[in-house]
C-alpha positions in Angstrom: -240.2 -53.2 -163.8 -236.4 -53.6 -164.3 -236.2 -53.0 -160.4 -239.3 -55.4 -160.2 -238.3 -58.6 -163.0 -234.3 -58.6 -161.1 -235.5 -58.9 -157.5 -237.4 -61.9 -158.9 -235.0 -63.1 -160.5 -232.7 -62.5 -157.5 -235.3 -64.8 -156.1 -235.1 -67.4 -158.2 -231.7 -67.5 -158.4 -231.7 -68.3 -154.5 -234.1 -70.3 -154.1 -232.6 -72.7 -156.3 -229.3 -72.2 -154.8 -231.3 -73.1 -151.0 -232.9 -75.9 -152.4 -229.5 -77.5 -153.9 -227.5 -77.5 -150.4 -230.1 -79.3 -148.6 -230.6 -82.0 -150.9 -226.3 -82.4 -151.5 -227.1 -83.2 -147.8 -230.5 -85.5 -147.7 -228.1 -87.8 -150.1 -224.9 -87.5 -148.2 -227.0 -88.8 -145.0 -228.8 -90.4 -146.2 -225.5 -93.2 -147.5 -223.9 -92.5 -144.7 -226.5 -93.8 -142.8 -226.8 -96.5 -144.9 -223.1 -97.0 -145.1 -223.7 -97.3 -141.2 -226.2 -99.9 -141.1 -223.2 -102.3 -142.2 -221.4 -101.7 -139.1 -224.2 -102.4 -137.0 -224.5 -105.6 -134.9 -227.8 -107.2 -133.8 -225.3 -109.0 -130.9 -222.7 -110.7 -130.3 -224.1 -113.7 -131.3 -223.0 -112.4 -135.0 -219.6 -112.1 -135.2 -218.0 -113.9 -131.3 -215.6 -116.7 -133.8 -213.4 -113.9 -133.8 -212.5 -112.6 -130.3 -209.7 -115.1 -129.8 -208.5 -115.7 -133.1 -206.6 -113.1 -136.1 -203.8 -110.6 -134.2 -205.6 -110.4 -130.6 -203.6 -109.8 -127.7 -204.6 -110.3 -123.8 -201.4 -109.9 -121.8 -200.6 -112.1 -118.5 -202.6 -111.1 -115.8 -202.1 -109.9 -112.3 -203.4 -112.5 -109.7 -203.6 -110.7 -106.0 -205.6 -111.2 -103.0 -206.4 -108.2 -100.5 -208.9 -109.5 -97.0 -211.4 -111.8 -98.8 -210.9 -110.6 -102.9 -208.8 -112.0 -105.8 -208.3 -109.2 -107.8 -207.5 -110.3 -111.4 -206.3 -107.9 -114.0 -204.8 -107.7 -117.5 -204.9 -105.8 -120.7 -206.4 -107.2 -124.0 -206.1 -105.5 -127.3 -208.4 -106.3 -129.8 -207.7 -106.8 -133.5 -208.9 -103.5 -135.5 -212.8 -105.3 -136.8 -213.7 -107.0 -133.5 -213.0 -103.6 -131.9 -214.9 -101.3 -134.2 -217.4 -104.3 -134.6 -217.6 -104.7 -130.4 -218.4 -100.9 -130.6 -221.3 -100.8 -132.6 -223.0 -103.9 -131.8 -226.2 -102.9 -129.8 -227.0 -105.6 -127.8 -225.0 -105.9 -124.2 -221.3 -108.2 -124.2 -220.2 -109.7 -121.2 -217.5 -111.3 -120.1 -216.0 -112.6 -116.8 -213.9 -115.2 -114.8 -214.9 -118.9 -114.8 -213.5 -121.5 -112.8 -212.0 -124.5 -114.8 -214.6 -127.5 -114.1 -211.0 -129.6 -112.9 -210.8 -126.9 -110.1 -213.4 -128.2 -108.1 -211.2 -127.4 -104.9 -211.9 -123.7 -105.6 -215.5 -123.9 -105.4 -215.0 -123.3 -101.3 -213.9 -120.2 -102.1 -215.7 -119.0 -105.5 -219.4 -119.1 -105.1 -220.4 -121.3 -108.1 -216.8 -121.2 -109.8 -217.6 -118.4 -111.2 -217.4 -114.1 -110.9 -220.0 -111.4 -111.4 -220.2 -110.4 -115.0 -219.2 -107.3 -115.8 -220.5 -106.0 -119.0 -218.0 -105.0 -122.3 -219.1 -101.5 -123.5 -215.0 -101.0 -124.9 -216.6 -97.0 -125.0 -215.9 -97.7 -120.6 -213.3 -99.5 -120.4 -210.3 -97.7 -119.8 -208.0 -97.8 -122.7 -204.0 -97.8 -122.7 -200.9 -98.1 -124.9 -203.7 -99.6 -127.4 -205.1 -101.7 -125.1 -208.7 -102.0 -123.3 -207.1 -102.1 -119.3 -210.3 -104.3 -117.1 -210.1 -105.3 -113.7 -211.9 -108.6 -112.0 -213.1 -108.6 -108.5 -214.3 -111.3 -106.5 -215.1 -112.1 -103.4 -214.1 -115.1 -101.7 -216.1 -116.9 -99.6 -213.9 -117.4 -96.6 -210.0 -116.3 -96.3 -207.9 -118.8 -98.1 -204.8 -121.0 -96.7 -201.7 -120.7 -97.7 -202.1 -123.8 -99.5 -205.2 -122.4 -101.5 -204.4 -119.0 -102.3 -201.5 -120.6 -104.0 -203.9 -121.8 -106.0 -206.6 -118.8 -106.4 -203.4 -117.0 -107.7 -202.9 -119.5 -110.1 -204.0 -118.8 -113.5 -204.4 -122.3 -115.1 -207.6 -122.3 -112.9 -209.3 -120.1 -114.7 -210.8 -118.9 -118.0 -212.2 -115.7 -119.7 -215.5 -116.2 -120.7 -217.4 -113.7 -123.6 -221.3 -114.0 -123.5 -223.7 -112.4 -125.3 -226.8 -110.0 -124.4 -228.9 -113.3 -122.7 -225.4 -113.7 -120.9 -225.2 -117.1 -122.7 -221.6 -118.6 -123.5 -219.9 -117.1 -127.0 -216.0 -117.6 -125.9 -213.8 -119.1 -123.9 -209.9 -118.5 -123.6 -208.1 -120.9 -121.8 -205.2 -118.5 -121.5 -205.6 -116.7 -118.3 -201.4 -118.6 -116.9 -199.9 -117.2 -119.7 -202.1 -114.5 -121.6 -202.6 -114.6 -125.8 -200.4 -114.0 -128.5 -202.1 -115.2 -131.9 
């Protein structure tokens, strides 16, 4: 009888302990999910005004023409809070290079004055020295003359554009000639 009571007490104690552990984990998981929901954004529309402001840096782009392709390479360092938001956005974010409106002479080289859309997935874009490395390849419609080549390589003629999941322009940064240090 003593053995039965001891066994029964041991079962009750162990059952009580095992029930407490999952409750603690469940509470932590619920609390973590509540915190995570605050840090998840549906679209770039939720915070696009923050891009290009407050501590964002963009290196001066490097322009190179190889055959009939214009290569543009630059680095972007986002403020921590913007980087976190971009990494936790449900919908896709895009970017592209756009020819400025007053650079109409370049439209004979770049179709519709725009590069293709690139997804701005910070989980995939390579990172070097705390900055993301962007590389854009714009196919040219024809090989440029020497004079036109200098226009194609001039950053003043371009803008960096951030777009939401519907590919609607949200931010246009006119800094492709100098970079951006705010």
